[in-house]
C-alpha positions, 0 to 999 in steps of 0.5 A: 544494537538492540530492536528498539534503535533501530525501529526508531531509526527507521521510523525517524525517516519515514516519518519526513516522507510521509510529511511532505506526501499529506502536505500534498495531500491537503493542499490538493483538496484543498484547492479543489475546496476553493475551485469548487467554491470559486465556481459557486457550487455547493458543498454536494458538488464537492468530490474526492475519491482515492487518496489513500493511492497516495498512501500506497505508493509512498510506503511502497517506495518507503520498503524500495529505500530501506534496505541499501543505506540502512543495510550497510550502516547496521552490518557496520555497527555488527548488527545480525541481518535477523535482528536488522530485519525484524525492526525494519519490518517492525517500522514498516508495519508501524508506518503502514499502521499510523498512516491507515489510522491517518487516512481513516481520520481523513476519510471521516472529516472529508466525509463531513463536507464533500463526497469522498469515496475512500479506495476501501469503499470503491474496493466493495463495488464490484462485489455487488453486495455492499450496494447501500454505499451506491447510495451513501455516496451522492448524500452529503453527510451521510452516517453510514460512512463515517459508522464506528463499524465502516470505520473500523474496517476502513482502518483494517484493510488500509493497514493490510494494504499498507504494510504488505504494499511496504514488504513488497517493496523491501522484497524488491530491493533487496532482490535487486541489491543482490543482483549483479548490474547485467542482471539488473538491467536484464530484470528491468527490461525483460521482466516488464516486457515479458509480463506486457507483451509476452505474456498476453500474446502467449495467452492469446494463442496459446492457452485460450485467454485461461491466463486473464481468466485465472488473473480475474478470478483472483483479482474477484476473490482478493475484491471479495475478502473485503467484505469479510475483516477477517479473512481479509486480515488472515489473507493479507497477514500470510501474504506479509509473512510469506513477503517478509520470510522471501525477504529475510531468505534473501538477506541471509547469506548476502555479500555486503558491497560498497 
């Protein structure tokens, strides 16, 4: 089986998922508009933000569901694991690009008749650099958020975020595929307990808050990358390559489970 049929098969499955997601998103926006108009509010009262979060969650779940069943099918048809993984990663990249394009188009359309705040716009706020968007958001139909430069940055930022989220989901599902039932139980319950309870206690009692400070600094650095599209793209692509490489190492010698 060539690479193109693998990508086509994966994309055909992904389309059904995103079709449902966007139907829900558009229904939510429509209900919000009708509710505000029913209350007699003017267009300036219409506000929606962060709809891209639904895409991040959905494409992460798509990544989680992109391995087990397809791995059995491709293995039965003699597809090499390298080619299989290349097809899956390529399909996730196509899904990330298409959803980023759709979400950028949605942002452009929604900003015509409501105060729409995209996730990318909100990511600029903590840096304190792009303060002009504090004045842009309250103004209905302000052309700054629909400028070609801003739309291109939003498109690139969304693609990077979606692609990394999809590959993270793929890495997690391939890691779980290698585990036994007992190991899956330990990871499912032990890791959250360690991260949510053990790590904060250890951080406060032993390191004096240095771990949380380091994580906050790393998050601040990642947010600052949004100000530079080239740095943002390079950072996310390096992270994506790292996740894809780890996934390949997990898949390379994994046993087929039925």
